[in-house]
C-alpha atoms as one frame of an Amber mdcrd trajectory, in Angstrom:
protein
 -18.633 185.219-165.725 -21.613 186.528-167.961 -21.175 186.904-171.439 -22.122
 190.878-171.357 -18.787 191.016-169.268 -16.566 189.345-171.854 -17.891 191.653
-174.707 -17.781 194.973-172.535 -14.126 193.828-171.732 -13.433 193.158-175.001
 -15.388 196.737-176.530 -13.102 198.316-174.079  -9.675 196.839-175.196 -10.450
 197.829-178.782 -10.941 201.410-177.485  -8.265 201.962-176.043  -5.833 199.313
-178.007  -3.145 200.617-180.246  -0.427 199.213-182.506   3.279 198.974-183.112
   3.809 202.438-183.300   2.539 203.870-180.009   4.641 200.954-178.026   7.850
 202.890-176.983   9.572 200.204-175.039  12.265 198.233-176.999  11.542 195.084
-175.642   7.442 195.372-175.668   8.289 196.575-179.366  10.699 193.981-179.802
   8.688 191.420-178.629   5.545 192.201-180.271   6.936 192.458-183.978   8.916
 189.620-183.988   6.715 187.632-181.623   3.171 188.263-181.047   2.431 189.779
-184.702   4.887 187.135-186.464   2.825 184.836-188.566   5.224 182.782-189.861
   4.793 178.760-190.284   6.822 176.807-188.217   8.051 173.378-188.736   5.821
 171.436-185.908   2.361 173.396-186.700   1.359 171.217-189.322   1.986 168.200
-187.263   0.096 170.004-184.289  -2.554 170.204-186.539  -2.844 167.021-187.492
  -2.835 165.876-183.558  -6.038 168.430-182.597  -7.732 167.566-185.686  -7.543
 163.793-184.175  -8.420 164.602-180.705 -11.529 166.785-182.182 -12.436 163.757
-183.836 -12.180 161.736-180.855 -15.784 160.432-179.212 -13.956 158.582-176.200
 -15.998 159.919-173.004 -14.189 160.424-170.181 -15.159 161.653-166.556 -13.483
 164.620-165.543 -12.875 166.304-162.416 -12.984 169.825-162.029 -10.679 172.102
-159.342 -11.520 175.515-160.271 -13.940 177.434-162.187 -15.019 174.469-163.798
 -16.448 174.469-167.529 -19.152 177.091-168.770 -20.435 174.430-171.949 -19.925
 170.946-170.448 -20.980 168.151-167.579 -18.462 166.004-165.466 -18.668 163.526
-168.394 -17.197 164.805-171.576 -16.191 163.476-174.920 -12.414 164.125-176.213
 -13.578 166.205-178.997 -15.548 168.543-176.735 -12.306 168.907-174.726 -10.382
 169.368-177.083 -12.516 172.033-178.623 -13.342 174.353-175.460 -10.622 173.296
-172.933  -7.511 172.598-174.909  -5.377 175.703-176.063  -6.597 176.553-179.621
  -4.519 177.196-183.088  -3.654 181.057-182.437  -2.867 180.966-178.994  -0.492
 177.434-179.244   0.709 178.768-182.058   1.698 181.702-180.223   3.389 180.088
-176.745   5.374 178.108-179.582   7.008 181.491-180.996   7.346 182.768-177.101
   9.136 179.843-175.947  11.288 179.729-179.000  11.606 183.338-178.222  13.241
 183.184-175.114  14.665 179.572-175.158  13.858 179.073-171.684  15.337 176.343
-169.892  13.130 175.337-167.387   9.284 175.915-168.347   6.009 174.915-165.540
   2.863 174.383-167.091  -0.157 174.703-164.725  -3.247 172.971-166.322  -1.913
 170.175-168.568  -5.799 169.201-170.118  -4.982 166.696-173.218  -1.058 167.100
-173.231  -1.756 169.615-176.732  -0.646 172.437-175.071   2.377 170.599-173.554
   2.965 169.629-177.293   3.434 172.763-178.342   6.102 173.673-175.589   8.146
 170.571-176.305   8.427 170.991-180.028   9.239 174.759-179.491  12.138 173.710
-177.543  13.267 169.621-177.422  16.048 170.627-174.928  13.732 172.248-172.696
  13.016 170.535-168.826   9.305 170.644-169.135   7.129 169.954-166.228   3.465
 169.900-166.493   0.464 169.235-163.814  -2.804 168.178-164.151  -5.569 167.581
-161.210  -8.020 165.262-163.455  -6.676 161.838-163.123  -8.657 160.923-166.345
  -7.628 164.125-168.328  -3.758 163.547-166.603  -4.070 159.722-168.523  -5.090
 160.968-171.720  -2.413 163.670-171.964   0.227 160.822-170.339  -0.270 158.889
-173.565  -1.009 161.565-175.981   2.894 162.860-174.912   4.130 158.976-175.208
   2.865 158.501-178.295   4.124 161.128-179.718   7.469 160.510-178.887   8.239
 163.648-176.253  11.111 162.726-173.787  11.389 166.260-172.247   7.995 166.153
-171.130   7.100 164.812-166.999   3.699 164.673-166.241   2.173 165.025-162.824
  -1.182 164.249-161.748  -1.778 166.893-158.497  -3.981 170.035-157.444  -2.059
 173.317-158.256  -2.255 173.809-154.464  -0.627 170.814-153.468   2.278 170.568
-156.088   3.199 174.203-154.814   3.525 172.692-151.165   5.550 169.431-152.362
   7.384 169.170-155.984   7.282 173.045-157.012   8.837 173.964-153.415  12.569
 173.480-154.812  12.291 174.305-158.086  12.936 177.123-160.199  11.333 178.114
-163.364  12.283 180.616-166.559   9.278 180.064-168.274   5.459 179.388-166.519
   2.187 178.729-168.545  -1.002 178.898-166.535  -4.412 177.494-167.925  -6.146
 176.098-164.871  -8.298 177.125-161.905  -9.537 180.811-163.685 -11.061 182.195
-160.273  -9.965 185.756-159.283  -8.543 184.159-156.148  -6.992 181.399-157.498
  -4.794 183.048-160.057  -3.605 185.964-157.219  -2.526 183.167-155.557  -0.957
 181.393-157.698   0.775 184.319-158.861   2.385 185.136-155.538   3.394 181.242
-155.468   5.298 181.326-158.565   7.298 184.860-157.431   8.741 182.577-155.350
  10.373 179.700-157.596  10.808 181.836-160.892  13.860 184.647-161.309  13.800
 188.396-162.506  14.038 186.791-165.949  11.220 184.861-165.826   8.225 184.592
-168.375   4.633 184.337-166.805   1.356 183.597-169.351  -1.483 183.372-167.892
  -4.902 182.603-170.185  -8.515 183.356-169.964  -7.633 186.395-167.570 -11.074
 187.795-168.208 -13.157 184.343-167.133 -13.730 185.935-163.968
């Protein structure tokens, strides 16, 4: 996708976007005012920022296997610092995911796209009693994430090394989730496919979060 497309979509958004006074749904109004626009700092944000800084300073290089649209900035051999900068959840969105988890209080969470595990930590620290399943296709990235999660002493996250397609056919086929965060394989076709697959393992009150919707 070209930068022109991203700029175009952003300008369209800015032209037509309103504010909280234009929201008529009580549910959406509450969600916006109490979660999305909430600037309060939670107890875990400082610790998570330290972890982010450590990842951004890592000179380790790993071989990355992409299963989806791939990276626009990096080749297959990548520094951990570059993955943290370009592929991991950023600070703003990480804190938003944290607030969403804290607000909805899901008992079961699915993450598609673990990357280095930083987003998994935002989810886990927001709801330490929830059962969290996170799936990563790249073996080396998966290994880094597992080490980070273990290092932080997080016990409620289960990591699985699998492509998303394989996971839907095996480990996910008999499970149900209250909250799903999708950050991987950002192609148009894959996004729609995973949405329809997720409908089979969620309920009418489940929350689905799609990252990078303007990737393609």
